[in-house]
N, C-alpha and C positions, 0 to 999 in steps of 0.2 A: 314378648309379654313383660309385663312389669313386675319386677322383682321387689321383695321388700327392702326399703331403704333407698331405691332408686326412683328417678324421675324422668319421664320421658319428654324432653323438650324438641318441639320441631324446629326445623332449620332457622326460621325468621323470628325465634323466640326473644333474643336479646334485641332484636330491631324495632320490636313495638315499645311504643310508650309506656305502657304500663309495666314493662319488665326492664328497666335500664339496669345494666351492670352496676354493681357496687364500685366505688372507688378502690384501685389495686386489685380488683379481682382478677384481672389478667396475671398479675403476679403471682397471686394465690394459685391460679390454675397452673401455671408454667412451675410451680415449686411442687404441686402434687405430682406432675406429669415426671419432673426430674427424680424425684425420690422413687417413683415407681419404676422408672428406667434404671436407675442405679441398683434396684433392689433385684431387678432381673440379671443385670450384669454379675452382682454379686452371686446369685443363685446358680447362674450358669458355672462361674468359676468353681463354687463348691461342689457342683454336680459333675465337673470334669466336662462339661460341653464346650467350654472356651478353649479355643487354640491358642490364645495368647496366654501370657504369663501375668500373673498379676503383680502389680508393683508393691513392693514391700511397702507396709505402714509405717515403720519406724524411719524410713527415708524419704517418705512423701507427706507425711503429714506431722505437725508440731503441737497437736492438741492432744490433752490425756483423755483417755476414755474413747477415742477413734476406733472405728471397727472398718471392716472390709466394704460394708455397705457405704458408708460415708466416702471412703477412698475411691469406689467407682463413681459415686454420684458426681464428685467434683469433675469428672472426666468427660460427663456428658454433655453433648453439644446437638442442639436441634433448633428450629425456627417455630418458636412459640407464640402465644397469643399477645404476648408483649414486645416480641421481637426476637433477634437470635440469641440465644441463651448459651453463653460461653463462660464457665468459672475458672477454668484453670488458665488464666490469660495475663497473668503478672499483677492482677489487682488484688492480691490476696483473696482469693477466692469470692469474689465480689462481682457484680455485673459491670460490663465494661460500657460507660455512659455513651459512647458512639452506638450502640446495639439498642439504644432506647428511643422512644418516641415522647416528645415534650409538647406542652400546649399552654398557652396562656388564656385563662378566662377573665372574662369582664364580669365582676359582680355588680348586679344592677337592681334597684329597689322593684318590687312586683306590686306590692300594694302600699300606697303611702297614707300616713294618717295626717289631718290637718291638725290634730291636738298635739303639742310638743310632748305632752306628758306620756303620749301612746307611742313614743319613737321606739319602744322595746317591742312593739308588736308587730313593726315592719317585717315585710316578707321580702327575701332575695332571691333572685335567679342568677344562673351562672350561664354565659355566652361564651362559647369558643372562638376566639379572635385570631389566634396564630398558632400555628403547629409547626414541628421540626420532627420529619421523619428520619429513621437512621440513613445516613449516608447523605442527607439532603439538607437544604438552607432552611432557614424560616421563611415561611409563606403566610400570607394575611388571607383568612379566611372569613373574616367579617370585621365590621366597623367597631372600634373601640370607643365607647361614649364615657366621657369623664364627668365629674360631679358639675351638677348645673346644666347637663345636656349638651356640653361642649364636646366636639369630635376632633379638637385640636387641642395638643399638649397645653396645659396652662404652665405659668411660671412655677417652679418649685417653692415650697414654702421654707426659705432659708434666705439668710442675708446675701444679697447681690453685691457683689463686689464690683468696685469701678475698674477692675482691671489695672490699677495701680498706674493710672495715667499721671501726667505731669499737671498739676494744678496750676490754674492761671496766676495764683498768687507768688507761688515759688517761681515760675517762669519770669515774673516781674523782676524778682531778685537778680537772676542772672542775666536779664536785658540790661538792668541798672548797671551792673558790673560793667557789662560790654560798653555801654554808653559812656560811663564815666573813663574807662581805659582808652576809648578812642577819643574822647575830648582831651584827655590829659596830654597824648601824643601829638595830636595835631595842634595844640597850644605850644607845646615844645618844639616840634619842628617849624611852626611859623615864627618862633623867636629865633630859632637857629637860622633862618633864612634872612630874616631882618637884620640880624646881627652877624652876617657872615663875613662882613669886611673888617670886623672889629678884631683887634689883637686877640682878645680873649677868646673868641670864637675861631680864629685860624690857627692859635696854638692847640685847638682841641680837635682839629682836622674836620671841619663841617661836612664833608663826604661820608665820613665814617659815622659821626654822629646821625646824619640821615638814615643811614642803613639801619642803625640801631632802632630809631623810631618805626621804620617800616617793618623790621622783624617783629617788632612788638605788636604793631597792629595785626601783622599777619597771624599771630598765635592767638590774638584776642577773638578772630574770626571762629576759631574752635568752638567758642561759647554759643555762637549763633547755630553752629551745626548739631548740636546736642539739645537745643531748646524745643523740638518739636516730636509728637507722636500722634499716633491716629486720632486723638481726641479733637486735634485742631485742624481735621479736614484734609490731612496731607497723605497723600497716597504712599503705599508700601515702595513703589518704584522710586518716588522722591526722597523718601527715608533711606533707601538703600544708596543713592547718591551721597546723601547727607554724612552717612555712617563711613563710607569709603573716602571721603574727602577730608573728614576729621583729621585723621594721622598726617596727611599732607600740610595743612594748616599750621597744625601744632609742631611737629618736628622741624619742618623747613623755616619756620619762624623763630624757634629756638637756636637752629643751627646759624641763620643769619646775624642775630643778635651777638652771640660770643664769637663768632667768626670776625665780625666787625671788631669787636674789642681787642682780639688778638692781632689783627691786621694794624690796627691803629697804633697799639702799644708797640709792635715790633718795628714799624714805621719810626717811631720815635726813638726807639733804642738804637737803631742803625745810625741814625743821624749824630745822635750824641754820643756814640761809640767810635765816630770817624771811620767807620766802614765804607761809606760813599758820601760824595759831597752833595751829590742830588739823588733823593729817595722819593720816586713818584709811588702813587697809590697802586698803581699796577704791578710795581715790583714786590708788592707784600701781600698780594692777594691769593698766590698760588695754593698754600695751605687751606685756605678758607674755600677756595673754589673746589679743592678736591674732596674736602668733607661734603658739601654740598652735592656735589655730583654724585658721590657714593650714596647718600641720603635718596636721591632723586631715582638711582637705577633699583635700590631696594624697593622702593614706593611703587614705581612701574611694575616690577615683579609681582609684588604684592597684589597691586590693583588687577593686575591681569590675569592672576592664577586662582586667588582666593581672598577677595576683598571682603573688607567688613559688610555685613548685610543686616537690614532690620529683621529680627527674629522676635516673635511673641509665643512664650511657651507658658504652658499651664504647671504652676508649682504646687497646687492642691487639687486633686482631684475630686475630693469631697464638697468643698466650697466652690469649686471652679475658679479660685483665683489665678490670675495670669500676670505675667511679666515681661515687659519687652525692652529691647535694648539691642545695641550694635554686637554682633557676634561674627567669629570666622574660625573655620575648623582649625586651621595652623597658624593662627594669628601671632603667637607667640615666638614661631619660628621668624618673623619679619621684625617683632617689636623689640626683641631683645638686641640685635645689631644695631637698630636705630637708637636705642639708648646707649649702647657704647659709643656710638658717634657723639651724642650728646655730651657723655662725660668726657671723651677725648678733647672736645671743643671747651668745655668748662676747664678742665686741666690746663690747655695750652693758654687760655686767657688768664688763669692764675699763674701760671707759672712766668708767663711774659710780666705780668703785672708785679711779682716779687723781684724780677731782674731790674725792673723800673722803679724799683722803690725808692731809689735817692734822686729820682728826676723831679722836679718841680710838679706841683699840681696843676699848674697851668696846661702842662702838657699830657702829663700821663693820668691824672686822677687815681692814683695808685689806690689810697686810703680809701675812696668811694667804691672803687671797684672790688676791692677785699670786701667791703662792708656790703655790696649787693651779693657778691658770690656766698658770703658766709650765712646771709639771710636766707637766700634760695635754698642753699644745702638744708638748713633747719627746717623750712618750710616742706622741703620734699621728704625728709627724713619722717616728719611727723605725718605729713599728710596724706603719703602713699599708703603705709598700713591702715590708717584710717578709712580710706578708700576701698582697700579690699576687703575690709570686714563689713562695711555696708553695702557693698554691690551684691544685687539680686536681693537685698533684704529690704531696703527702703530707696524708692525712686526719689524722694524729696532730699533725703541727705546723700545720696550719690550725686545728685545734680548740683546741689550747693556746693559739695566738696570740690567737685570738678571746676566749677566755675571760678571758686576762689584761689584755687591752686593756680588756673591760668590766669587770673588777674593779677595777683600777687607777683607772679613771674613777669609779667609783662609790664606793669606800671612800676615795681620796684627797681628795677635796672635803669629806667628812665630817669625817675626822680632823684634816686641815689646820685646819679652822674652829673644829670643836669640840673638839678635842684639847686645844689651850691653855686653853681656859674650863674644861674638866673638871678639869685639874691644878692649874688656879689654885684651884678650890673645894678641894682637898685640900691647898694651901698648898706647891704644888711651884713656882710660878712666878708672877710677879706682871705686871700689866698697866701699861704706860707710859699715863699719864692727862695727860701734858704738852702735848696737842693741844686743837684745838678741842672743846669741850664733854666734861664729865666728870659722873660721877654721884657724889652723896653723901647722906647722910641726916642730916636736922636733928635738933634735940632733940625736935619733937614725933612724929619717926618717918616724917615724909614724905619722899619721894625728890626731889631737886633735880637739875636739869640746868644746871650753871654753863659759861657761855660765855666763852672766854678773850677779854681785851681789853675786857670790861664792868666798870662798877663793881658794887658789891654791891648798891645799890638796884636798879639795872636787871636784876642775875641774879635778884633775887627774884621777877620776874615770870615767871621760866620754871619756876616750881614744877610739877611733872608727877606725875599718879598713875601714869602710864606702864603701865596694865593693858592698856588697848585703843587709847590714843591718845597722841599727843606734843603737848607744849605747847611 
């Protein structure tokens, strides 16, 4: 029988279209049930019907004015209309989101007006397109229709970043630096070859000069390895290979250049120090060979275990901005020992140049080598911090900085050492031979090495063919 204030609803009452439940009605229903169950628990405790001991309010609650009913209500657990209701679950007496059901509704216009001024009179309806029940994953229950009747997601209304790709104009700069550097080295190498039989080139040891050009070209190839990304149609696999190859070209090129300088100066110093009457190139390459072998071993271990690979990461989740580059999880563990090897090679070349400072420029080019080393130390000191600052910030600045550093290293060492010799061959400058050791040609056309401080009879014993060995 119906009671005053009550309404009898049939079992299918809420399933009928004319009686849809209100939003959040399931939560209101569960709230009423929870309060009722809490009241029953509190009433049983007060009447002595409960066998359990009530939890003291002062140790369970931290709210002023709390009472026994509240204390018992928060301990209620049951499967309600909105899901499993559990308040005392570590969420400060609120619902655990994992116990709730979620839905995505698609709002679509129901009645459209052709008059723009009547847009406020448009009617809309809701369509449930996705649901997530407690303990389950999201599932599609209908088709989501976007504006314009599209069923595929349109592009977001925001600025679309170009993923920080390397622009063609900037790439031209790097390619130009590479081409200029290669051209300079090839011109110098050609000049060395064509003048290899002259006293000027013989005194400078053309074999080691050739190795300097070869090391310079090897380092310049690093620019090519850094000049590509996905925007040029290069696959990720190819980019991985370029990333892994870049340290090979740079570090080996660097070590070849400075190892050749050290061996060249050491050979001259040995000859003019009378340690040996005959000093061949193979007698002075042991330190250079050791440095290069150590670098190759480190590079092999690096490439086989944790090489540089191409990685594109999202740097801004809101805008979708991405940044691509070469990365290695433990790259610094290999870069540091390689840098140490380059420092050792540079130090050895500088030390030997200092020991040969009193030798004629024809043989040792000490002044030019010191100038080259000082120039490169200044460039690395300024360029490396800049490179660290712009890395992952600007693709353009990073690429240009790397290309300039590699270009200056590769070209400066060749121009500063070979430039004066080439100019001297055209009569543009002269070399000061007032130091220990100088070249001259006797009446028979033989080349002599004269050592300052010795008399003419002793100096005659220093006659040298200088083709492949020094006497």
